[in-house]
N, C-alpha and C positions, 0 to 999 in steps of 0.2 A: 337650540333656539329656533322656533318655528317661524316661518314667514308665509305670506300670502303667495301662492303660486302665480296668481295673475300679475302681481307686482314684478315677479321675476321674469315674465315674458317681455316686459318693456325694458329693453336694454339699449345702451348707447356706448359704443366702443367696448363692447363685451361686459359692461357693468350695468346693474340696475339703474333705471332712469332716476330713481329716488336718490341715488348717491350724489348726483349733480345738484339736486335741489338742496340737500344738506350741505354740499360743498359751498354753494353761494350764500346760504344762511350763515354758516360758520365764518365765511370770508368777511361778511359785513359785520358780524358780531366781533370778530377779532380786529377789524378796522377800527371799530369804536374803542375796544378795550386797549389795544396797543397804542392807538393814537393818544388816548388819555394817559397811558402809562409813560409814554415818551416824554411828556412834559410835566408829569406829576412831581418828581423829585426836584426838577429845575424850578418849578413854581414855588414849592415849599421853601427852597433855599434862596430864592431871589429876594433882594432887599426890599423893604417897605418904602414905597415912593408914593406919596399922596396924589390922587387924581391922575395916576399914570397906569395905562393898560398893562405895563410890564411889571407892576408892583406885585410882590409875593408876600410870603409870611415872614421872611427874614430869619428862618431857622438855621441853626448850625448844621454842619454835615452830619454830626453824630445824631442829632435829633431827627433829621430828615431820613437817614438810613434806618433808624429804629422804627419810625412810623411806617416807612415803606415796607419793611420786612413784616411788621405786624399786620398791616392792611392787606398785603398780597397773600399772607397766610390765611386770613379770614375769608378772602375771596374764594379760595380753594377748599378750605375746611367746610364751607357751607354746602359743598357737593355731597357730603355724607347725608345730611337731612334731605337735600334735594333728591338724591337717588332713592332714599328710603321712602319718601312720600310717593314717588313715582311707582316703586315696586308694590307698595302696600295699598295705595288708594286711587291714583289717577292715571297711571301709565306714563310712559316716557313722552308720548306725543303731546299730551296736554301740559306736561311739566315744561317742555320746551316752549310752548305757547306762553305760559305764565311767566317764565323767565325772560322771554323776549320783551314782553310788555313792561316788566319791572325795569329792564335795562333801558328801554326807550325813555321811561320817566327819569331814571337816575342820571343818564348822560344829558338829558335835556335840562335838568335842574342845575347841573354843573355850569351851564352857560350863564347863570345868574351870578353877578359879581357881589356876593355877600358870603360871610362866613357860615351862616346857618345853611345856606343852599349848598355850599361846598361839602359839608359833612353829611347832610341829608342825601345828596346825590351819591356820595361814596357808599353810604349804607344800602341804598337801593341797588347799587351795582353789585355789592357783596351778595345780596339775596338773589338777585337776578341771575348772576353767573352760577350760583349754587343750584338753581333749578335747570338752567339751560345746558351747562357744560357737560356734566356726566351723562345726561340723557340723550343729547344729540349724538355723542360718541357711541353710546350703546345702540342707538338706532342704526348707525352705520353697520355695526356687526350684525344686527337683525336683518339686514338686506340679503345676507348670504346664508345658504344652507350649511349645516354642520359638515366640516371636512372640505368645504370649497376652497381650493388653493388660490382663488382670486381675492380672498378676504384681505390678505396683507397688502396686495397691490391696491385694493380699494382704499385702505387706510392711508397709503402713500398719496393717492389722489386727493383724498379728504385733507390730508396734512398740507398739501400744496395750497388748498383753499385757505387754510388757516394763515399761511405765511404770505400769500398774496395780499390778504387783508392786513396783516401786520406790517408788511412793506409799505402799502399805500397809506395806511393809517399814520405810521410814524413819519413818513415823508411829508404828507400833506398837512396833517395836524401840526407837526413841528414847524413847518414853514409858515402856516397861517398864524400860529401863536407868536413866532418870532417877529412877524411883520405887524400884526394887528392887535396882539394882546392874548394873554392866557385864555380868557373866557371865550373868545372867538374860536380858539382851538378846541376847547371843550365842546362848544356848540356844534362844530363840524363833526366831531365824534358822534354826537347824538343823531345827526342826520344820517350817518352811516348805519347806525343801529335801526333806525326807522325803515330804511330800505331793506335791510335784512328781514325785518318782520313782515313786510309786504311780500317778499319772496316766499316766505314760509306759508303765508295764507294761500298764495297761488299754488304752491307745490304740494299741498295736502293731497291732491288728487293722485299724485304719484307715490304716495306713502301709505296706501291702503294695506292694512294688515301688519304694518310695522310700527312698533312702539305702543301697541295697544295695552290696556290694563289686563294682565293675565288672570286676574280674579273675576273678570266679567263672565257672564253665562255663556257668551259666544266664543270665548277663548279656548282653543284646542289644548292649551297648557294649564287649564284651570286646576286640574288635579294635582299639579306640582306645587301649588300654594301650600298645601297641608302635608305633603309627603316629606318625611324626614330625610336629611342628607345621607347619602351613601358614604361608605368609607373612602371610596375613590374621590368623591366630591370634597370630602373633608381634607384629604391629602392635597388636592389641588388648591384649596383655599389657603392652606399653610404655605404653599409655594408662592401664591400671590402676595401674601403678607410679607414674606421674606423678600420678594422682588421689590416691594415698596421701600425697603431700606436702600436698595440701589437707586430708586427714584429720588429719595430724600437727598442722598449724596450728590446725584447728578444735578438736580435743580438748585441745591445749596451752592454749588459752584457756578452753574450756568447763569443763574439770576443775578450775578454780579453785574450783568449787562444793564439792567434797569436801575441799579443802585450805585455801587462804588465806581464801576466803569463809566456810567453816565456822568457822574460828578467829576471824575477824572478827565473825561473828554472836555467838559465845560471849563475846568479850571487849569489843567496842566498839559493840554494837547494844543500844539500849534495848528490851528484850523484855517490858516490863511492860504488862499490860492491865488496865484498870479495868472489871470486869464487874459489872452491876447486882445480880446474885444472889450476889455474893461480897463478904464483909466486907473482905478484903485484896486487894491487887493480885495478879493471876495472872502468874507469870513463865513465858513460853513456853520450853520446853526448846530449846536451840540445834539439836539433832538433828532436831527437827520441821520446821525450815525446809528440810531436804533433800527433803521430800516435795512442796514447792511446784512444782518443775519437772515432776515426774511428774503432779501434779494438772492442771497447765496442758496437758500433752500429751493427757491423757484428754479434756479439754474441747475442745481445738483441733485434734486430729488430723484429724477428718472435715472441719472447716472448711478446713484447708490443702489437703487432698486435693481438695475441691470447687473451690477457687480455681485450682489448677494444671490441673484438668480443663477448666474454663471458659476458662482462659488459652490452652490448646492448641486448643480448638475455634474460637477467634478467629484461629487461624493464627499465633500469636506463638511466639517461641522458648521451648521448654520441655524442652530436653534435660536429662539428669541432671547434667552438668557445670555448666550454667547455674544449675540449682536449688541445687547445692552452693555455688557462688560467692555467690549471693544470700543463702544461709543464713549464710555467714561474716560478711557485711556486717551483716545484721540482728542476729546474735549480738553483734557488736562494739559496737553501740549500747547494749546492756545495760550495758556496763562504764562508760559515761558516767554512769549513775545511781549506780554504786558510787563513781565519782570525786566526785560530789555528796555522797554519804553521808560520805565520808572528810573533807570540809571541815567537817562538823558536829561532829566529835570535838574536844573541848578537853582538852588535857593540862596538868598542872602538875607538872613533873618527870617521874617515872615513873607518876604517878597520873592516872587518867582521871576528870575531873570532869563531863564531858558526853559522852553517847553519841549516836549517830545514830539517826534514826527507822527503824522497820521498813519503811516504805513503799518506801524506795529498794531494799531487798533484793527485795521483791515485784516491783517494776517491772523490776529487772535480770533476775530469773528468768523473767519474762514474755517479754522479748526473746530471752533465751537459748533459751527453749522454741520460739518461732516459728522461730528460726534452725536449731535442731536438727531440727525437723520438715521443713525444706526440704533438709537435708543428709543426715542419718543413714539414715533408711529408704530414701531414694533411692539412697544409696551401696550399701546391701545388695543392692537390686534390680539395680543397675548391674553389680555383680560377677558375679551369676548370669547376666546377659546376655552378658558378654564373656569370662568365663573358659572355657578349653577343658575339656571334660568330665573328662578324666583328671587335671586339676589343679584341679578345682572347689573341693574342701575346702581344698587348700593355698592357693589364692588368697584364699579367705575368711579363712584363718588369717593370711595376710600383711596383710589389711585390719585385723584385730584387733591384729596386731603393730604396725601404724602407730598404732592407737589407743593401744597401750601406750607407744610412744615419745612420743606426745602427752601421756600422763599424766606421764611423766618430765619432759618440758618444763614441764608445769604445776607440778610440784614445784620445779623449778629457778627458774622465774619467781616463784613464791610466796615463795621464800626471799629474793628481792631486796627484798621489803618490809621486811625487818629493817634494811636500811641506807638504802634510798631512800625508804621510806614508802609507804603504801597508795595515796595519791593519784597519785603518779608511776607506780606499777605498773599501776593500773587504767586510767589515761589512756593509757599506752604501749600496753597490750594493745588498747584500742579503736582507736587510730590505726593500729597495725600491721595488725590484721586487716581494717580497712576498705580500706587500700591493697592488701593481698594479694588480697582478693576482687575488686577492680577489675582487678588484673593478670590474674587467671584469666579474667575476662570478655573481656579484650583478646586472650587466646590461645585463645579458644573455637573458632574455625573450624578452625585446623590440628589441634587435638586431636580434633575431631569427625570429621575426614577419616580419621584412623587407626582409628576404630571400624568403618569399612566397613559402615555401615548397621545396626549392631546396635541402635541406638536406633530405636524404632518411630516417633517423632515427630522430624522433622528439617526445620528451616526454613532455606532459603537465601535 
């Protein structure tokens, strides 16, 4: 993947200045998306109360989780056409611009308290994320020359931007929605997206030569548009598609956070806090818990990066596929804490007489976060290493499409709790993901051979 050498001279803390522009753009985009996501299922499941800002759609948990899984699936499935349009016609830079404008419109319309505005806004967000998400991630990879060992660290920095935005979005949007009403929360998410778009307009000067359309006459990679793939490139694409199975399983479990775990937090978790300076107990809004994962990522991202760096220096296995498998296993253990939480809930008929402690949710999110840090930013870097230049954004789009399928799986699995119960679902996820991670570790060597040395660190 070629980049402009002038862009590479402008560095900050050893990384291209453009990385920090993309960092802040993605931070504000994720502020808007995760802020919206934090209240989406709560809004759909909230009872209908006429002329009340806290009125929702009154859907059942099953209806809410089904819609949530389908919607988030389409959000990420749109990354395939978004990446294809960028590779074939307009380039990643213009695709990010278009996606940002659509997202501003979509989040803004959600602030309008009508049913048509709600579904129109969601549709615009689907298309907007499809254009922005795969292309901005591909642009991060384009900032680094082939073989640059700073690439993965760059993606960790970029990933921190994602989660700073997710943390602030879930925290502030959730708090505003709880106090003033759902549509004030949606409106705040729209303001965040508008700020991100302004940052992108300003930062284009630091992104010269990155994300340009490779089919243009000025592109040094123009001849690659028509050149057929080599056998090595075909093998690498096979590995990428196999790695997408790992992604589907990972996000199918992890995305319980926005669905089943979010509803569980609202309905079956004791969220009361006795604070010394308050006369009455403070009830923590359920949406606030969506910020815990992002907070832990901000805290532990550099720790996990340093761990893998030291691990590799000792000559131990540290390929991307290895890290992704370990990430799934660590994330799986978080669900055992949710299994424990579900045993504390006491029901009398349809009434809940005892709820579970908040600590189990916090511990679950901690393990989910460590697992995510081992898998997700590594996967983003892995794709930019292996994907052929002419399919760079398309393959990143395919990755996010796999994420979308994982979201749909998450919705389906979450629905099973209606019949089987939370304990069985949480325990089943934990056991399945642990066994799946072990299977990937067993298949590691043949998969690594197909990468043909694209991984900088390879231990035999």
